[in-house]
C-alpha angles and dihedrals in degrees: 000000000000122000090247092055091046091053089046088058092048091053091050092047091052090046089056091049092050091051091051091048093054105263109115092165094057089045090053093048092051093047091052090044091053090062091044095057091092090060119118095233119118097248095045089049093050092051095047091048095046110147109257097339103234126192088222090064089068090210096168090056091047087056097048089045090052092051092047090048090050089055093047091049092061092228089129112039091190092054092044090055091054092052091045089055089052090053088053092052101261115140108213126211106255092209089057097045101039092083088052089054095048092045090052091049092049091051093048105037095142092052093049093042091056091049091054090058094075132053120247119272106210099178089185109197094194089073089066087079089068092049092047092050091049091047089056091051089051099042091050089060103026106036098193132123112268126241102199124213118179122189115210092011098166103188092352098248093142092046086076094049091132090063095063127084121245147190105197106175104296094345121098110196143168131043110331095234098036127128137250105041110213115199111161121188100269134205126174132031119336119247113259120261112261142154112255112208119178117200098179141353125216130169140167137205135172089235110014120195122226109222090205088071118082090212091057092051090049090050091054091050091049093063093054110092106252097226091060102082096170091059091050091049094051091045091054092048092046092051090056092050094045093048089054090055091053101208125152135221119222121233105237144113112263097242095052094042095052092057090067099029093055097040102085120086104231106200114198093014135094111227106216114196115187142170132179122204093337110110095069090063096051121101109247093249093052092048089050092052091048093050090050092051091050093049091050092050091047090055090055095048121112136187090262094044103033129175129212131185124201112193120187103181136157118269111198092196092062097028088230140086115276116218116213130176123197121186131193148238083033091048093213124151121208128189104228095184144269135292144190110265090249095039094253091137134015128199101201125198096169132202 
């Protein structure tokens, strides 16, 4: 199979995923783009000749992010108008707008080319609901201040999960006037009431984004599918909240970062390590290093310096994100439930 045909298949697979996750516009763009990959233009040629190509490169999402960013930048007024209509609830005809997209790409090759250089950073705020629910399960049983460690934190929006407001089944949580309000469709028992106290926040990312920079905020918006207004609204609200907290995310690979982040013995604190839809993008060697670091830290954990890991990662068998919680020193793993990839719904099993 040629590289072009392989990339064609990846674009169609991502289109199917976008359709199932509620973004018919992004699905239509990717389907049209799959047929365009044989074009002689510079960007189409680069995509079709992508080295590999590897699923972990998320090339189709790099492409849709680049097109959305091009619209947000205002470089193409015609493209901007299409995306503005989407934000207002108008569903455009893909056959009519695809020439507008390709014309905008052709006129801004350098811009699009630069966007394709980096993987997408979908700092999906809806996933914070999973982390908050798990934190309540933990705090109810281990009432210690939390030392947070997030792997693949991007701009760190989910590192401040305790500062958002929630409706998690029958549980209302978070500051009473906080934004955004996260209320996923919930089935199963509600998490138990508990006081969430955060002592410190740390996160790492291979290419962290600084929320103080307008370009970084635009990049985050560009990776949200433009026909999903509720996601864009909660992202905007979360960026305001996170900027007010003022935390930073370290530039590092996960395996290397965990060696130092998990080294200290934190007496009287519960170290909560979490990651949401990250592991599938890691090279095998980096995932292996990270798992080894976590096992080593688990072996050092004690009842007065415990460690917990919340993993929300994609499960292809269920076409949803599986939520797993491991606690040390007992070393026991519990399946807390399943969730929509963006946190739109949660099927909670609880502790």
